[in-house]
C-alpha positions as CSV (number, residue, x, y, z in Angstrom):
1,M,71.8,113.0,133.3
2,K,71.4,109.7,130.9
3,K,70.0,111.5,127.9
4,K,73.5,113.9,127.9
5,K,75.5,111.0,127.8
6,L,73.3,109.3,125.2
7,A,72.9,111.9,122.6
8,P,76.4,111.9,120.9
9,Y,75.9,108.2,120.0
10,L,72.3,109.2,118.6
11,Y,74.3,111.5,116.1
12,I,76.6,109.4,114.8
13,L,74.0,106.2,114.9
14,P,72.5,107.9,111.2
15,G,76.6,108.1,110.0
16,L,77.4,104.3,111.2
17,F,74.6,102.3,109.5
18,M,75.2,104.7,106.4
19,V,78.6,103.6,106.4
20,L,78.1,99.7,107.5
21,G,75.0,99.6,104.7
22,F,76.5,101.6,102.1
23,V,80.3,100.3,102.5
24,Y,81.4,97.4,105.0
25,I,78.7,95.4,104.5
26,P,78.6,95.2,100.7
27,I,82.7,94.3,100.7
28,I,82.3,91.7,103.4
29,V,79.0,90.3,101.3
30,N,81.6,91.0,97.7
31,C,84.3,88.8,99.5
32,V,82.4,85.9,100.3
33,Y,80.4,86.2,96.8
34,S,84.1,85.9,95.2
35,F,84.1,82.0,96.7
36,F,81.0,80.9,94.9
37,R,79.6,80.5,91.3
38,L,76.4,81.9,91.2
39,S,73.9,83.8,88.5
40,S,71.5,86.7,89.0
41,Y,69.0,84.8,87.2
42,S,69.1,82.3,90.2
43,S,69.5,82.1,93.8
44,A,71.6,79.0,93.4
45,M,74.8,78.9,95.0
46,K,77.9,77.0,94.3
47,F,81.3,76.6,96.6
48,V,83.9,77.0,94.4
49,G,86.8,78.1,96.8
50,L,89.4,80.0,95.2
51,D,88.3,78.5,91.7
52,N,86.9,82.0,90.6
53,F,90.3,83.8,91.4
54,R,92.7,80.9,89.3
55,R,90.4,81.6,85.9
56,L,90.8,85.3,86.6
57,F,94.8,85.0,87.3
58,T,95.3,82.5,84.4
59,N,93.2,84.4,82.0
60,E,95.1,85.7,79.3
61,V,93.3,89.0,79.4
62,F,94.7,89.5,83.2
63,P,98.2,90.7,82.2
64,I,97.0,93.1,79.5
65,M,94.5,94.5,82.3
66,M,97.0,95.1,85.1
67,R,99.7,96.3,82.6
68,N,97.0,99.3,81.6
69,N,95.5,99.9,85.5
70,I,99.7,100.6,86.2
71,Y,100.2,102.5,83.1
72,Y,97.1,104.7,83.9
73,C,98.3,105.0,87.8
74,L,101.7,105.8,86.7
75,I,101.1,108.5,84.0
76,S,98.8,109.4,87.0
77,L,100.5,110.1,89.4
78,L,103.2,112.1,87.6
79,V,100.9,114.1,86.1
80,Q,97.8,114.9,87.9
81,V,100.0,114.8,91.3
82,G,102.8,116.2,90.1
83,F,102.0,118.3,87.4
84,G,98.8,119.7,89.4
85,T,101.3,120.3,92.2
86,F,103.4,122.5,90.5
87,L,100.3,124.2,89.2
88,A,99.3,125.2,92.1
89,L,103.0,126.5,93.1
90,L,102.8,128.7,90.5
91,L,98.9,129.5,91.3
92,E,99.5,130.3,94.9
93,S,102.9,132.3,93.5
94,R,103.2,135.7,92.8
95,L,103.5,135.5,89.1
96,T,99.7,134.9,88.7
97,G,98.6,138.1,90.5
98,K,94.9,139.6,90.9
99,A,93.7,136.3,87.7
100,R,94.4,133.8,90.5
101,G,90.9,133.1,91.2
102,I,90.3,133.1,87.5
103,Y,93.3,130.6,86.6
104,R,91.6,128.1,89.7
105,N,88.2,128.2,88.0
106,I,89.3,127.2,84.7
107,Y,91.9,124.4,85.6
108,F,88.9,122.9,88.0
109,I,86.2,123.2,85.2
110,P,86.8,120.3,83.1
111,S,86.5,117.7,86.3
112,L,83.1,119.2,86.4
113,I,82.0,117.4,83.1
114,S,80.1,114.1,82.9
115,L,82.7,111.1,82.4
116,T,80.2,109.8,79.6
117,A,80.2,113.3,77.8
118,V,84.1,113.6,78.0
119,G,84.3,110.0,76.9
120,L,82.3,111.2,73.8
121,M,83.9,114.2,73.0
122,F,87.2,112.2,72.8
123,S,85.4,109.8,71.0
124,F,84.8,112.4,68.0
125,I,88.5,114.2,68.7
126,Y,90.0,111.2,67.7
127,S,88.0,110.0,65.0
128,P,90.5,108.9,61.9
129,Q,87.8,110.7,59.4
130,V,86.6,113.8,61.0
131,G,88.2,113.7,64.1
132,L,89.7,117.4,65.3
133,L,93.3,115.8,66.3
134,N,93.8,114.5,62.6
135,T,92.1,116.9,60.9
136,F,94.7,119.7,63.2
137,L,97.6,117.8,62.0
138,K,96.3,117.3,58.2
139,N,96.3,121.4,58.2
140,A,99.6,121.6,60.1
141,G,101.9,119.9,57.2
142,L,102.5,116.6,59.8
143,E,100.1,114.4,57.9
144,Q,102.2,110.9,58.8
145,L,101.9,111.6,62.3
146,Q,97.9,111.2,61.7
147,Q,96.7,108.0,63.3
148,T,93.6,105.4,63.7
149,W,94.3,106.3,67.4
150,L,91.2,104.4,69.2
151,G,92.1,101.6,66.8
152,D,95.8,101.1,67.3
153,K,96.3,98.3,69.9
154,K,99.2,100.3,71.1
155,L,98.1,103.4,71.0
156,A,94.5,103.4,72.8
157,I,94.9,103.0,76.2
158,F,97.2,106.3,76.3
159,C,94.9,107.8,74.3
160,I,92.5,107.0,77.4
161,I,95.1,108.3,80.1
162,A,95.5,111.4,77.8
163,M,92.0,112.3,78.1
164,S,91.5,111.5,81.8
165,Q,94.7,114.0,82.9
166,W,92.9,116.9,80.8
167,Q,90.3,116.3,83.1
168,F,91.4,115.4,86.5
169,T,94.8,117.3,86.9
170,G,92.5,120.3,87.5
171,Y,91.3,118.6,90.7
172,I,94.4,118.1,92.5
173,T,95.3,121.3,91.4
174,L,92.7,122.7,93.5
175,L,93.4,120.3,96.2
176,M,97.0,121.5,96.5
177,V,96.0,124.8,96.2
178,V,94.2,124.6,99.7
179,A,96.4,122.9,101.4
180,F,99.7,126.0,100.0
181,Q,97.0,128.0,101.2
182,N,97.4,127.1,104.4
183,V,101.3,127.2,104.6
184,P,101.6,129.8,107.6
185,E,102.7,133.4,105.6
186,D,105.5,134.0,108.6
187,F,107.4,131.0,107.8
188,L,107.5,132.3,103.8
189,E,108.5,135.8,105.2
190,A,110.9,134.4,106.8
191,A,112.5,132.4,103.8
192,L,112.3,135.4,101.5
193,I,114.0,137.5,103.8
194,D,117.3,135.7,104.1
195,G,117.4,134.9,100.6
196,A,115.1,132.0,99.6
197,G,114.1,132.0,95.7
198,P,110.7,131.0,95.1
199,V,112.4,127.7,93.9
200,R,113.8,127.4,97.5
201,R,110.7,128.5,99.4
202,A,108.6,125.8,97.5
203,V,111.1,122.9,97.7
204,S,112.1,123.8,102.0
205,I,108.7,125.0,103.5
206,S,105.5,124.9,100.8
207,L,106.0,120.7,99.7
208,P,107.0,120.0,102.9
209,L,104.1,121.9,104.8
210,A,101.9,120.5,102.8
211,K,102.7,116.6,102.1
212,E,99.9,115.2,104.2
213,Q,97.6,117.0,101.0
214,L,100.4,115.5,98.8
215,L,99.8,111.9,100.6
216,V,96.0,112.4,100.6
217,C,96.1,113.3,96.7
218,S,98.1,110.4,95.9
219,I,96.1,108.0,97.3
220,I,92.8,109.6,95.2
221,T,94.6,109.0,92.1
222,I,95.9,105.1,93.0
223,I,92.6,104.2,93.5
224,G,90.8,106.0,90.6
225,A,93.5,104.1,88.6
226,F,92.3,100.8,89.8
227,K,88.5,101.4,89.7
228,L,89.0,103.1,85.7
229,F,85.8,102.3,84.3
230,T,83.7,105.0,82.6
231,E,86.7,106.3,80.2
232,V,87.0,103.1,78.5
233,Y,83.4,101.8,78.6
234,S,82.8,105.2,76.9
235,T,85.7,105.0,74.4
236,T,86.9,101.4,73.2
237,G,85.1,99.1,74.9
238,G,87.9,97.1,75.9
239,G,89.3,97.4,72.6
240,P,90.6,96.6,69.9
241,G,90.8,93.1,70.9
242,N,91.1,93.3,74.9
243,N,94.0,95.5,74.0
244,S,92.6,98.6,76.4
245,Q,91.0,96.1,78.7
246,V,90.9,97.4,82.6
247,L,89.7,95.7,85.8
248,G,86.6,97.8,86.6
249,L,85.3,97.0,82.9
250,Y,85.9,93.6,83.2
251,L,84.5,93.5,86.0
252,Y,81.7,95.0,85.0
253,Q,81.5,92.8,81.9
254,N,81.6,89.8,83.7
255,A,78.7,90.8,86.1
256,F,76.1,92.3,83.4
257,L,77.2,90.7,79.8
258,H,78.6,87.5,80.7
259,D,76.7,87.0,84.0
260,D,79.4,85.5,86.1
261,M,78.8,87.2,89.3
262,G,81.5,85.2,90.6
263,M,84.2,85.8,88.7
264,A,82.8,89.8,88.9
265,A,82.8,89.4,92.7
266,A,86.5,88.4,92.6
267,T,87.3,91.1,90.2
268,G,86.3,93.7,92.8
269,V,88.1,92.2,95.5
270,L,91.4,92.0,93.7
271,I,90.6,95.9,93.3
272,F,89.8,96.3,96.9
273,A,93.0,94.5,98.0
274,I,95.5,96.5,95.8
275,T,93.9,99.9,96.4
276,V,94.1,99.1,100.3
277,T,97.5,97.3,100.2
278,A,98.9,100.5,98.3
279,S,97.2,103.1,100.4
280,V,98.6,101.4,103.5
281,I,101.6,101.2,102.2
282,Q,102.2,105.2,101.2
283,L,100.3,105.9,104.7
284,R,103.7,104.1,106.8
285,A,105.8,105.6,104.3
286,S,105.1,108.7,104.7
287,R,105.0,108.4,108.8
288,S,108.9,106.7,109.4
289,G,110.1,107.5,105.5
290,Q,110.6,103.8,105.4
291,I,108.2,101.2,104.0
């Protein structure tokens, strides 16, 4: 009898140890490290209190990083979640017919490609000399629109954002397709009998019944926006100057280039705080309709 009572807990233990070892304990340790000045080449730790956070918030690059991450977040919510949801509705409509499975695969393929490979591919596309984009503009008679895309301090971050939207919109689309497939057919058929058109059925039935998945997609997108690293690292490295710098890349540079582990830990705590706060606000708003 005791063995039967203990059995469920024994099955839970491996997963519990993994979550503790790879998620919660590292978060706690990182929070502790953020209050110390430390180096990866020495075991010595000097307690500095909130000095790492002071240096982070007063750094001249900090407003640029926050601006770029917020740009990425807002545009990703609009394109990945907004346009991805629109594509999902189209895929589940009668317009796609029997080819809907092919379309799903086509939209999802970009999200399977390595982020580094995508970064290198778009570095070539954006190249001012031999890049596909400038070549296309030249052949189309639009030479005046040619740019040094990743070398322009105003355009660089938006070029990176555009690259990311191309890759991840299909992933959100597929998640929303699954949600729309779970909408009861009876509801849609009843609305059709009542004379509701495709737009009315989407707005009044499909979207409200898929709001939980829409919330999940929004949270995933926000977390991804503030964890942004590989796309910037593989294209501009934060340049030109620091105009495409983001929090994730700044964390990496402090940890592995400048050997300022305390600053890196403080940056990690900030990213964690932003993503958790945004997620909690979304969860509360979705439950009650009020924040």
